[in-house]
N, C-alpha and C positions, 0 to 999 in steps of 0.2 A: 502476542500470537506466535506459536512455534512454527518452524516450516511443515511439520506433519500436520499440525492444524490446517495450515493454509492448502496444502497438498489435498487434502481431506474434503474441502468444500466443494459442491458443484457449481458450473457455471450459474450465474444469477444470485448468487448468494449476496446479501448485503452487508456492508462493512462500514467502519468508521476509520478513516486514512488520518493519524495524527502525527504532526512533526513539531519539534521545538519541545520545551521543557518549562515547567513551573509558570511564570506569569506570562511567558511569550508563546505557550501551548496553543496550535490551531488544530481544530478538528473538522474533518470535510466528510460528507458522505461518499461512500464507495461501493461497488460491486465487483465480483470475479467474473472475469470475461471469458478466458480460457486458460487452460494448462500447456505449455509447450515444455520441450526439452531442457530443464535446469531452471525453469521460470514459472511463474504464472501471471497472466496479464489482469490487471486491475484497472477498471476506469474510475477516475476520481473525478467529483463534481465540486471542483473547489468554489468555495463561496468568495473568495478575492480574486480570481482569475477563471478564465475558460477552462473546460473541463479536461483532462489530459489522460492518455493511455500510458499506464507506467507497468514497466516490466520489474516484478519482484523475483531476486534471485534466490534459487534454492540453495545454492552454495554459502552465500554471505549472510542471508536473511536480511539482506536491505536492497532498495530499489537500484535497479542497474542504470547506470550513467549520470546518477544524482551527485552533483558536487556542491560543496558549501550549504548544505543543508544545517538549520539550527538544531543544536540538541540531538535527541533521538528521534528516530523515525519508526512508527510501530502501525500494525495494523490492529484494529479490535474487532470482535464480531458483535 
């Protein structure tokens, strides 16, 4: 999903939050909460840990403050 696609989604839109790749790929339900200056807030309902609010950067097209994630992180509508 591109930054423009994400920015155009209204709050409440359901998404799939995906990280990892190939056999280690994990998919989690998510939804858009709000748009802020330079980021979009997405709440992710992780299947392996408690839900979390993640800010997705409009500049880098990656989650803000995420370190050491495995493979690529992406959002799917």
